[in-house]
N, C-alpha and C positions, 0 to 999 in steps of 0.2 A: 384761499391757501390751505393746503392739507396739513394737519398737525399730526406728527408721529409721537405716539405715546410709548415711552420706554418703561421697562420693568424696573422696579426699585432695585438698587444695587444689593446683591446678596439674596434676592428672591429666587434666583435660578432661572433656568430656561426650559421651555416645553416645545418640542417639535416632533414632526412625523417624518421619518426617513423615507427613502425611495422604495423600501420594501414593505412599507405600511406599518412599521413598528414605532410606537410612541416612546419618546425619551423625556424623562424628567431629570433635570440636573441642577446642582447647586454647589458653588464653591464655598468651602469653609476655611478655617484658619490653617496656615501652613503646618506641615509636620514639625513638631517641636524638636525632633531628633535630627532631621535632615534639612529642614527649611523648604522642602518640596511642596508644590501646590497640591491640595487635596480636594476631592469632589465627592459628593453624595449623589449617586445616580441609580435610577431604576428604569426598566423597560417593560413593555407589554404590548400585545396586539390590540388590547382594548384600553382606551385612555383611562377609564375609571380604575381598572386594575393596576395600571402603571402608577397612577396617582396614589392609590392606597399603599402600594409597596414603598413609594417614595416617602410618604408621610410617616410610615412606620419606621423607616430608616432615620429620618430626621428626628423623630421623637426619641429613638434609642440613642442617637448621638448627643442630643441635648441632656439626656439623663445620665449617660455614662462617659461621654467624651470619646467613644470608640466608633470607628467606621468599619463595618463588616466588609470583607473582601474575599474574593475567591482564592487569593494568595495569602497564605499565612505570613505574618511578619518575620523578619530575621530575628534570631535570638538577640543579637547585639542591639537592634533598634528597640525591641520590647524591653530589654534589660535597662536601657538608658531611661526610658519613660517610667519603668517600674521603680527604679532607684530614686528618680526625682520625686515620685509620690511617697515612697518609703521614707524619705528624709523627714517627712512631717510626723512620723510615728516613733522615731527612736532618737536617742541622745546623739549630739554631734560627734563625739568620739566613736560611738558605735557605727554611725553612718560612714565616717572616714574609713574605718577598717573594712566594713562590708562592701563599700564602693570599690576599694582596692581589690578585694577578693573577686568581685564580679568582673572587673576589668581583666583580671588575670584569666578567669575562666572563659571570657568572651574571646580572648586571643586564640583559644582552641576550638570553641564551638559556636562562636558568634556568627560565622558565615552560614550556618544551617538555619533553615526556617523552623519555627516552633513545632509545626506538625511533623517535621522530619526527625526531630530529636528522639532517639531511642535509648533504651537502657544500655546498649553496648557502647554508645557514645559517652555516657556517664561513667561507665567502668573504665574506659580508656582515659578519660579525664582524671579519674581518681588515681590511676596508676601514674599518670604524668605528674600530678601534684605530689604524690608520695615519694618521688625521687629526691626531692630537695626540701620537703616539709615534714614536720612531725605529724603523727596521726591526729592529734588534737586539732592542729591547724587545718588539715585536710577536712576533718569533720566540720569545722566552722565554715569553710568554703562551701561545702555541699549542702549544709543546712540552709544557707542563704539561697542557693539555687533552688532547693526544694520548695522554699516558701514562695519564690517567684513563680515556679511552675504550678503550684497550687492555685495561685491567683489567676494564672493564665487559663487553667481548667475551669475555674469559677466563671471567668468571663466568656467562656465558650470558644476560646481560641485554639484549644486542643481537646481531644476527646477524653484523654486521661493523663495523669501525671506520670511520666516515664520513671520517676523515682519512687513511686508508691511502694513497690515491692523490693526495692533495693535497701540493703542494710548499710547504714553509715559505719565507717570504720571506728572501732572502739579505741578510745584514747588510752594510752599507757600512762598511768599515773606513777611518776617517780617519787619515791619517799623524800620528803623535805626535811633536812636536818634542822633540829631546834636545840636551843640551849637546855642544859639540865636545870633542875628545880632551883638551885642556889646560884647559878651563873649570871642571871640578869643583874643581880646586885653588884657583881664585879664589873660588868659593862657600865652600869650607871655611875659607879664611883670613879670610873676612868675618865669621865668628862672633865675632871679637874687636873688630869695628868697627861692626856694625850699630847703628842707632839704637834705644835702649831705649825702651819704652813708658812712658807716664806713670803707668799703674796697676801694682799689684804683680804682676799676672798676667804682664806682659810685661817686667818689669824683672829682669834676670839679674845675679847676682854673677859675679865672674871664674871661680869654680869651676863655676858652671852653664854659662858660655860654653865652658869647656873640655869639659864634658860634651857640648854640642851639636856642638862641633868633632869629637869622637870619634864621635858618632852619625852625622854626615854622612859622615865618612870610611868608617865601616863600611858605609853604604848603597851607596857607589860601589865599594868594594873587594871586596864580597862579593855584591852583588845581592840581599841578603836582603829579604823583604817587610817592610813597616812593622811589622806585628804580631809577626813573628819577632824583629825587633830590640827591640821593647818587652818581649818576654818572655825576653830573654837573661839567663842566670844563669851564675856562674862555673863550675859543674860541666860546662858545655857546652864550655869551652875545653879542647881535648884535643891531644895529640901522638900521631900515628899513624905508626909507622915513622920517628920523628924529625921528622915534618912537622907544624908548628903549624897549627891550624885550629879551626873551630867546628862542633860537632855540632848541627845545626839539628833540633830534635825537639819544639819547642813554640812557641806564639805566644799573645799576648794578643788576645782578641776581645771585642767589645761584644755582649751578648745582651740583647734586650729583656726586661724584667721583673726585671732585676737578680738578686738572690738568689733570687727566686721564678721565674726563667726555667725553662721546661720543657726538660730535658736528656734526650735519649734514653739508654737504658741502655747502648748500645754506645759512646757518646761519653765519652771521658775528659776531664772538665772540673772545675776547682777554682775556686771563687769567690774573687776577690781583693778587690774594692772596688766598691761601687755596681753599675754594669752591666758591669763588667770581669771576664772569666773567663780563666784560664790553661788552654789546651787544646792539642790536637794540631795539626800543620801542616795546610794546606789540603787536601792529598791524601797518599796513602801515599808517593809519590815526593818529597814535601816533606821527609821524613826523609833528611838527607844530610850529608855532611862537606864543608865548604868550606875549603880551605887559605887561609891568610893569610900575609903577610910577617912576618919576625921583628920588624920595627919595630912593626907594628900589634899583634902578639902581646904585645910588652912594654908597649905603651901600654895595652892592655886590662887586663893584670895590675896595672899601676901605678894605673889607675883603681880597681880592686878594693881595693887596699891603702889608697889615700888615703881612700876613703869607708868602709872597714871593712865591706865587703859579704861576707856569708856565702855558702857554696856554693849554697844554695837561695833566695837573695834576688835581687830584680831589680837588674840592673846599671845600668839607666837608669830614674830615677823623678823625680818632682817634689820640691819642697822639703819636702813632708809624707810622702814615701816612698811615694806612691801611683803606680800605673802611668801612664805617659805616654799621651797620646791623639793621634790623628791631627790634630785641629784645633790642639792646642798646638804640635805640630811644624811644622805648615803656616805658622803665624805667623812662626816663626824662619826657615823656609825662604825665604819671600817677602822678608823683610827682608834676608837674606843675598844673594839674587839682586839686589835693588835696590842694596845697598851695593857689590856687585862689578860693577855695570853689565852684568849678564847678562840674556839674554832670559827672559821669563816662562814657565817650564816647570813642570809639576806634579811632585810628589814621586815619583810612580811612574816618572817618566822616569829616575830614578837606576838602577832595575832594568833598564830598556831600554838605558841607556848601558853597563852592565856586560855585558849579553848581546851588544851590538854589538862591544865591544872584544874579548871572548872570540872571537867569530866572526871578526873581522878578524885575529886572531893566528894563524889557521890551525888552530884546535882542531877535533878530530873531532866529528861530530854527537853521539855518545854522551857525550863529555866535556862538551859544552855542555849537554846535557839533565841530566846528573848535577849539575852545579854550580848550574844554575838551578832544579832540582827539578821539571822537567816530565816528563810521561808520554810525550810524543811530540815529534818534531822540528818538526811543524807549529806547535805552540804556541811553541816556542823561536824559530822563524822570524818569528813575529809580533812578538817582542821584539827582533829584530835589524834594524837600520837601516843597510844598506850605504851607505857614503859613496862618491862618485865616485872619490876618491883611492885607496880600498882596491880598488875594482873595477879601476881602471887598473893597479895593481900586479899584480893577478892576471892580467890580460890580457897584460902585458908578460912575465910569467914563462911564460905558456902559449903565446903566439903568437910564432913566430920572425919575424925581420925579412924580410918578403916582398920587399923591394926589393933585398936583397943577392943579386945574380946572379953574383958572382965565384966 
Protein backbone atom coordinates (compact mmCIF):
# COMPACT_ATOMS: atom_id res chain seq x y z
CA UNK A 1 0.00 0.00 0.00
CA UNK A 2 1.39 3.41 -1.01
CA UNK A 3 1.45 6.03 1.76
CA UNK A 4 0.87 9.66 0.78
CA UNK A 5 2.73 12.14 2.93
CA UNK A 6 1.01 15.50 3.31
CA UNK A 7 2.72 18.74 4.24
CA UNK A 8 2.04 20.10 7.68
CA UNK A 9 -0.87 22.55 7.73
CA UNK A 10 0.50 26.07 7.40
CA UNK A 11 3.81 24.94 5.94
CA UNK A 12 2.72 26.10 2.47
CA UNK A 13 3.12 24.57 -0.94
CA UNK A 14 5.91 24.24 -3.51
CA UNK A 15 5.31 23.50 -7.19
CA UNK A 16 6.62 24.13 -10.66
CA UNK A 17 4.16 25.43 -13.23
CA UNK A 18 3.94 24.56 -16.92
CA UNK A 19 6.27 27.44 -17.81
CA UNK A 20 9.01 26.14 -15.54
CA UNK A 21 8.54 28.76 -12.79
CA UNK A 22 8.90 27.63 -9.20
CA UNK A 23 6.22 28.78 -6.70
CA UNK A 24 6.52 28.88 -2.91
CA UNK A 25 3.26 29.72 -1.18
CA UNK A 26 1.95 29.82 2.40
CA UNK A 27 -1.38 30.93 3.86
CA UNK A 28 -1.25 33.18 6.94
CA UNK A 29 -3.84 34.77 9.22
CA UNK A 30 -6.79 36.49 7.49
CA UNK A 31 -6.65 40.24 6.96
CA UNK A 32 -7.81 41.76 10.29
CA UNK A 33 -9.53 44.60 8.45
CA UNK A 34 -11.48 42.60 5.84
CA UNK A 35 -11.28 38.95 6.92
CA UNK A 36 -9.96 38.03 3.47
CA UNK A 37 -7.51 35.13 3.10
CA UNK A 38 -3.88 36.18 2.77
CA UNK A 39 -0.83 34.43 1.34
CA UNK A 40 2.91 34.86 1.29
CA UNK A 41 4.19 33.85 -2.12
CA UNK A 42 7.39 34.07 -4.13
CA UNK A 43 8.40 32.82 -7.58
CA UNK A 44 11.60 32.19 -9.50
CA UNK A 45 13.09 30.28 -12.39
CA UNK A 46 15.56 28.67 -10.01
CA UNK A 47 14.13 26.79 -7.04
CA UNK A 48 16.83 27.98 -4.64
CA UNK A 49 16.24 31.63 -5.55
CA UNK A 50 12.47 31.29 -5.13
CA UNK A 51 13.00 29.62 -1.75
CA UNK A 52 15.36 32.40 -0.61
CA UNK A 53 12.84 35.10 -1.56
CA UNK A 54 10.06 33.17 0.16
CA UNK A 55 12.02 32.70 3.40
CA UNK A 56 12.91 36.42 3.42
CA UNK A 57 9.23 37.35 3.09
CA UNK A 58 8.25 34.92 5.85
CA UNK A 59 10.94 36.33 8.15
CA UNK A 60 9.74 39.88 7.49
CA UNK A 61 6.13 38.90 8.15
CA UNK A 62 7.05 37.24 11.46
CA UNK A 63 9.03 40.32 12.46
CA UNK A 64 6.60 43.07 11.38
CA UNK A 65 3.25 41.43 10.68
CA UNK A 66 3.31 43.02 7.21
CA UNK A 67 2.96 41.33 3.83
CA UNK A 68 4.68 43.06 0.94
CA UNK A 69 2.53 43.41 -2.14
CA UNK A 70 2.85 45.00 -5.53
CA UNK A 71 -0.42 46.79 -4.75
CA UNK A 72 -0.32 49.45 -2.06
CA UNK A 73 -3.09 49.04 0.57
CA UNK A 74 -6.10 51.32 0.54
CA UNK A 75 -5.89 54.23 2.95
CA UNK A 76 -8.98 53.05 4.82
CA UNK A 77 -7.58 49.53 5.33
CA UNK A 78 -4.20 50.75 6.52
CA UNK A 79 -5.87 53.37 8.75
CA UNK A 80 -7.98 50.69 10.45
CA UNK A 81 -4.92 48.56 11.19
CA UNK A 82 -2.89 51.60 12.26
CA UNK A 83 -5.59 52.85 14.63
CA UNK A 84 -5.89 49.39 16.22
CA UNK A 85 -2.16 49.47 16.98
CA UNK A 86 -2.23 53.16 17.92
CA UNK A 87 -4.80 52.35 20.59
CA UNK A 88 -2.07 50.76 22.70
CA UNK A 89 -0.06 53.98 22.88
CA UNK A 90 -2.55 56.68 23.87
CA UNK A 91 -5.22 57.19 26.51
CA UNK A 92 -8.77 55.92 25.81
CA UNK A 93 -10.33 59.37 25.43
CA UNK A 94 -7.62 60.45 23.02
CA UNK A 95 -8.12 57.30 20.97
CA UNK A 96 -11.89 57.83 20.80
CA UNK A 97 -11.36 61.32 19.41
CA UNK A 98 -8.60 60.37 16.99
CA UNK A 99 -10.48 57.33 15.73
CA UNK A 100 -13.48 59.52 14.95
CA UNK A 101 -11.27 62.01 13.11
CA UNK A 102 -9.68 59.22 11.09
CA UNK A 103 -13.05 57.81 10.09
CA UNK A 104 -14.15 61.24 8.91
CA UNK A 105 -11.02 61.63 6.79
CA UNK A 106 -11.32 58.14 5.34
CA UNK A 107 -14.78 59.03 4.05
CA UNK A 108 -12.95 61.43 1.70
CA UNK A 109 -9.62 59.73 0.97
CA UNK A 110 -10.10 56.13 2.14
CA UNK A 111 -10.71 54.85 -1.39
CA UNK A 112 -7.23 55.89 -2.52
CA UNK A 113 -4.28 53.59 -2.25
CA UNK A 114 -1.53 54.80 0.05
CA UNK A 115 0.97 55.34 -2.75
CA UNK A 116 -1.65 57.34 -4.69
CA UNK A 117 -2.16 59.87 -1.90
CA UNK A 118 -0.72 63.23 -2.98
CA UNK A 119 -0.42 66.68 -1.36
CA UNK A 120 -3.32 67.95 -3.47
CA UNK A 121 -5.59 65.31 -1.90
CA UNK A 122 -4.59 66.53 1.56
CA UNK A 123 -5.26 70.16 0.61
CA UNK A 124 -8.73 69.26 -0.69
CA UNK A 125 -9.35 67.34 2.55
CA UNK A 126 -8.25 70.36 4.58
CA UNK A 127 -10.64 72.65 2.71
CA UNK A 128 -13.50 70.17 3.16
CA UNK A 129 -12.90 69.89 6.91
CA UNK A 130 -12.56 73.66 7.24
CA UNK A 131 -16.10 74.24 5.99
CA UNK A 132 -17.68 73.05 9.23
CA UNK A 133 -14.80 72.89 11.73
CA UNK A 134 -12.56 75.33 13.56
CA UNK A 135 -8.94 75.60 12.50
CA UNK A 136 -7.78 73.97 15.72
CA UNK A 137 -10.02 70.97 15.03
CA UNK A 138 -8.80 70.66 11.43
CA UNK A 139 -5.24 70.80 12.72
CA UNK A 140 -6.00 67.90 15.10
CA UNK A 141 -7.43 65.82 12.24
CA UNK A 142 -4.43 66.38 10.00
CA UNK A 143 -1.91 65.78 12.81
CA UNK A 144 -3.26 62.26 13.24
CA UNK A 145 -3.16 61.65 9.48
CA UNK A 146 0.43 62.90 9.34
CA UNK A 147 1.46 60.52 12.14
CA UNK A 148 -0.11 57.60 10.27
CA UNK A 149 1.61 58.49 7.01
CA UNK A 150 4.92 58.86 8.80
CA UNK A 151 4.61 55.26 10.01
CA UNK A 152 3.58 54.12 6.52
CA UNK A 153 6.76 55.70 5.16
CA UNK A 154 8.82 54.01 7.88
CA UNK A 155 7.28 50.66 6.96
CA UNK A 156 8.21 51.20 3.33
CA UNK A 157 4.61 51.33 2.10
CA UNK A 158 5.12 54.79 0.58
CA UNK A 159 8.26 56.48 -0.66
CA UNK A 160 7.64 59.72 1.21
CA UNK A 161 5.05 61.30 3.46
CA UNK A 162 2.85 63.54 1.25
CA UNK A 163 2.29 65.83 4.25
CA UNK A 164 5.98 66.44 4.90
CA UNK A 165 6.07 69.84 3.22
CA UNK A 166 2.51 70.89 3.99
CA UNK A 167 1.87 73.40 6.75
CA UNK A 168 -0.89 72.56 9.17
CA UNK A 169 -3.45 75.35 9.60
CA UNK A 170 -2.67 77.69 12.47
CA UNK A 171 -5.24 77.62 15.22
CA UNK A 172 -6.91 80.90 16.10
CA UNK A 173 -6.82 81.31 19.84
CA UNK A 174 -9.79 83.21 21.12
CA UNK A 175 -9.24 85.14 24.35
CA UNK A 176 -10.81 83.37 27.31
CA UNK A 177 -12.60 85.74 29.70
CA UNK A 178 -11.70 85.30 33.37
CA UNK A 179 -12.89 86.86 36.60
CA UNK A 180 -11.21 89.88 38.08
CA UNK A 181 -8.83 89.61 41.06
CA UNK A 182 -11.58 90.05 43.70
CA UNK A 183 -14.48 88.33 41.92
CA UNK A 184 -13.78 84.67 42.81
CA UNK A 185 -14.55 85.49 46.45
CA UNK A 186 -18.04 86.63 45.39
CA UNK A 187 -18.60 83.41 43.44
CA UNK A 188 -17.47 81.27 46.37
CA UNK A 189 -19.67 83.11 48.87
CA UNK A 190 -22.66 82.57 46.54
CA UNK A 191 -22.59 78.83 47.25
CA UNK A 192 -24.74 79.59 50.29
CA UNK A 193 -27.32 81.67 48.45
CA UNK A 194 -27.79 80.36 44.90
CA UNK A 195 -31.28 79.27 43.94
CA UNK A 196 -31.83 75.56 44.51
CA UNK A 197 -33.41 73.51 41.74
CA UNK A 198 -36.83 71.95 41.96
CA UNK A 199 -35.55 68.43 41.38
CA UNK A 200 -33.41 66.39 43.74
CA UNK A 201 -30.40 66.57 41.47
CA UNK A 202 -29.96 70.33 42.00
CA UNK A 203 -31.29 70.67 45.55
CA UNK A 204 -28.39 70.79 48.00
CA UNK A 205 -28.32 70.43 51.78
CA UNK A 206 -26.26 72.93 53.83
CA UNK A 207 -23.53 70.29 54.06
CA UNK A 208 -23.44 69.90 50.28
CA UNK A 209 -23.29 73.67 49.85
CA UNK A 210 -20.29 73.75 52.18
CA UNK A 211 -18.68 71.10 50.00
CA UNK A 212 -19.20 73.19 46.85
CA UNK A 213 -17.81 76.22 48.67
CA UNK A 214 -14.65 74.26 49.45
CA UNK A 215 -14.50 72.81 45.93
CA UNK A 216 -14.62 76.25 44.28
CA UNK A 217 -12.10 77.62 46.77
CA UNK A 218 -9.78 74.78 45.82
CA UNK A 219 -10.23 75.53 42.11
CA UNK A 220 -9.04 79.12 42.44
CA UNK A 221 -6.48 78.59 45.20
CA UNK A 222 -4.60 75.77 43.46
CA UNK A 223 -5.43 75.89 39.74
CA UNK A 224 -6.08 72.13 39.81
CA UNK A 225 -7.86 70.66 36.78
CA UNK A 226 -11.49 69.57 37.38
CA UNK A 227 -10.63 65.86 37.18
CA UNK A 228 -7.76 66.34 39.64
CA UNK A 229 -10.15 67.92 42.15
CA UNK A 230 -12.75 65.18 41.64
CA UNK A 231 -10.07 62.54 42.37
CA UNK A 232 -8.63 64.19 45.50
CA UNK A 233 -8.14 61.86 48.49
CA UNK A 234 -6.85 62.58 52.03
CA UNK A 235 -3.54 60.78 51.47
CA UNK A 236 -2.64 63.53 48.99
CA UNK A 237 -2.71 66.20 51.71
CA UNK A 238 0.96 66.48 52.66
CA UNK A 239 3.37 68.71 54.53
CA UNK A 240 6.75 69.05 52.91
CA UNK A 241 9.40 70.82 54.95
CA UNK A 242 6.56 72.16 57.06
CA UNK A 243 4.69 73.54 54.03
CA UNK A 244 1.06 72.37 53.70
CA UNK A 245 0.01 71.37 50.23
CA UNK A 246 -1.57 68.86 47.85
CA UNK A 247 0.35 66.15 46.06
CA UNK A 248 -1.50 66.06 42.72
CA UNK A 249 -0.97 62.51 41.45
CA UNK A 250 -4.34 61.31 40.14
CA UNK A 251 -7.57 62.39 38.52
CA UNK A 252 -11.05 61.10 37.71
CA UNK A 253 -11.69 60.61 33.99
CA UNK A 254 -14.65 59.48 31.92
CA UNK A 255 -13.75 56.58 29.60
CA UNK A 256 -16.23 55.41 26.99
CA UNK A 257 -17.30 51.83 27.59
CA UNK A 258 -17.37 52.10 31.36
CA UNK A 259 -16.08 48.99 33.05
CA UNK A 260 -15.43 47.48 29.60
CA UNK A 261 -13.32 50.42 28.40
CA UNK A 262 -10.10 49.42 26.62
CA UNK A 263 -7.24 50.50 28.92
CA UNK A 264 -3.66 50.27 27.54
CA UNK A 265 -1.28 48.14 29.62
CA UNK A 266 0.93 51.13 30.44
CA UNK A 267 -1.94 53.25 31.83
CA UNK A 268 -2.64 52.97 35.55
CA UNK A 269 -6.44 53.17 35.85
CA UNK A 270 -8.94 51.86 38.40
CA UNK A 271 -12.66 51.65 37.69
CA UNK A 272 -14.80 53.65 40.12
CA UNK A 273 -18.38 53.74 38.89
CA UNK A 274 -20.17 53.72 35.56
CA UNK A 275 -17.85 55.35 33.03
CA UNK A 276 -15.64 56.98 35.70
CA UNK A 277 -12.07 55.85 36.23
CA UNK A 278 -9.34 56.92 38.65
CA UNK A 279 -6.15 57.40 36.68
CA UNK A 280 -2.92 59.38 36.43
CA UNK A 281 -2.74 63.14 35.68
CA UNK A 282 -2.90 64.48 32.14
CA UNK A 283 0.89 64.35 31.71
CA UNK A 284 4.04 63.45 33.63
CA UNK A 285 4.42 67.09 34.68
CA UNK A 286 0.91 66.86 36.10
CA UNK A 287 2.42 65.07 39.12
CA UNK A 288 3.23 68.03 41.33
CA UNK A 289 3.09 69.51 44.82
CA UNK A 290 0.87 72.59 45.13
CA UNK A 291 1.25 74.57 48.38
CA UNK A 292 -1.91 75.88 50.06
CA UNK A 293 -2.57 78.28 52.94
CA UNK A 294 -2.90 77.04 56.51
CA UNK A 295 -6.53 78.15 56.45
CA UNK A 296 -7.36 76.05 53.39
CA UNK A 297 -5.32 73.14 54.80
CA UNK A 298 -7.40 73.16 57.99
CA UNK A 299 -10.63 73.42 56.03
CA UNK A 300 -9.69 70.37 53.95
CA UNK A 301 -8.93 68.28 57.01
CA UNK A 302 -12.11 69.55 58.70
CA UNK A 303 -14.06 68.36 55.67
CA UNK A 304 -12.39 64.94 55.92
CA UNK A 305 -13.27 64.63 59.61
CA UNK A 306 -16.88 65.81 59.21
CA UNK A 307 -17.64 63.32 56.44
CA UNK A 308 -15.56 60.46 57.91
CA UNK A 309 -13.50 60.08 54.74
CA UNK A 310 -10.82 57.38 54.69
CA UNK A 311 -7.28 57.96 53.33
CA UNK A 312 -8.12 56.37 49.96
CA UNK A 313 -11.68 57.64 49.59
CA UNK A 314 -12.84 60.52 47.43
CA UNK A 315 -13.06 63.79 49.33
CA UNK A 316 -15.69 65.21 47.00
CA UNK A 317 -18.62 62.99 45.98
CA UNK A 318 -22.36 63.15 45.49
CA UNK A 319 -24.99 62.07 48.02
CA UNK A 320 -24.47 58.42 46.98
CA UNK A 321 -20.71 58.56 47.36
CA UNK A 322 -20.11 58.46 43.63
CA UNK A 323 -17.56 60.64 41.81
CA UNK A 324 -18.58 64.16 40.88
CA UNK A 325 -18.95 64.99 37.20
CA UNK A 326 -18.19 68.08 35.17
CA UNK A 327 -21.85 68.65 34.30
CA UNK A 328 -22.93 68.44 37.94
CA UNK A 329 -20.30 71.02 38.94
CA UNK A 330 -21.20 73.25 35.98
CA UNK A 331 -24.79 73.58 37.21
CA UNK A 332 -23.62 74.95 40.59
CA UNK A 333 -20.94 77.09 38.95
CA UNK A 334 -23.44 78.89 36.73
CA UNK A 335 -25.92 79.35 39.57
CA UNK A 336 -23.20 80.92 41.72
CA UNK A 337 -22.14 83.24 38.91
CA UNK A 338 -25.75 84.41 38.54
CA UNK A 339 -26.23 84.79 42.29
CA UNK A 340 -23.04 86.85 42.55
CA UNK A 341 -23.90 89.07 39.59
CA UNK A 342 -20.74 87.91 37.82
CA UNK A 343 -19.99 87.54 34.09
CA UNK A 344 -20.64 84.17 32.45
CA UNK A 345 -17.22 82.47 32.40
CA UNK A 346 -16.62 78.74 32.11
CA UNK A 347 -15.20 76.55 34.87
CA UNK A 348 -11.80 76.21 33.19
CA UNK A 349 -11.37 79.95 33.65
CA UNK A 350 -10.60 79.28 37.33
CA UNK A 351 -7.35 77.60 36.27
CA UNK A 352 -6.59 80.54 33.98
CA UNK A 353 -7.29 82.95 36.85
CA UNK A 354 -4.80 81.12 39.07
CA UNK A 355 -2.11 81.15 36.39
CA UNK A 356 -2.71 84.86 35.82
CA UNK A 357 -2.44 85.76 39.50
CA UNK A 358 0.76 83.70 39.86
CA UNK A 359 2.25 85.43 36.83
CA UNK A 360 1.32 88.90 38.07
CA UNK A 361 2.91 88.14 41.43
CA UNK A 362 6.31 88.09 39.73
CA UNK A 363 6.88 84.33 39.98
CA UNK A 364 9.68 82.86 37.87
CA UNK A 365 8.76 80.88 34.75
CA UNK A 366 9.81 77.54 36.24
CA UNK A 367 7.74 78.22 39.38
CA UNK A 368 4.68 78.95 37.27
CA UNK A 369 5.18 75.76 35.25
CA UNK A 370 5.63 73.61 38.35
CA UNK A 371 2.48 74.86 40.05
CA UNK A 372 0.33 74.61 36.92
CA UNK A 373 1.76 71.22 35.89
CA UNK A 374 2.87 72.32 32.42
CA UNK A 375 5.81 70.95 30.44
CA UNK A 376 6.73 74.29 28.82
CA UNK A 377 6.29 77.99 29.46
CA UNK A 378 4.42 78.44 26.16
CA UNK A 379 1.50 76.46 27.58
CA UNK A 380 1.58 78.41 30.84
CA UNK A 381 1.62 81.64 28.82
CA UNK A 382 -1.67 80.64 27.16
CA UNK A 383 -3.20 80.34 30.64
CA UNK A 384 -1.93 83.75 31.75
CA UNK A 385 -3.99 86.84 30.89
CA UNK A 386 -2.00 89.95 31.71
CA UNK A 387 -4.20 92.82 32.89
CA UNK A 388 -3.33 96.40 31.87
CA UNK A 389 -2.89 97.32 35.54
CA UNK A 390 -0.28 94.60 36.02
CA UNK A 391 1.60 95.63 32.89
CA UNK A 392 1.48 99.25 34.04
CA UNK A 393 3.08 98.31 37.37
CA UNK A 394 5.81 96.43 35.53
CA UNK A 395 6.50 99.39 33.25
CA UNK A 396 6.61 101.83 36.18
CA UNK A 397 9.22 99.67 37.88
CA UNK A 398 11.25 99.17 34.72
CA UNK A 399 11.19 102.60 33.04
CA UNK A 400 12.59 105.64 34.87
CA UNK A 401 10.91 109.03 34.75
CA UNK A 402 12.23 110.36 31.45
CA UNK A 403 10.88 113.86 32.14
CA UNK A 404 13.05 114.26 35.23
CA UNK A 405 15.93 116.35 33.82
CA UNK A 406 17.19 117.80 37.12
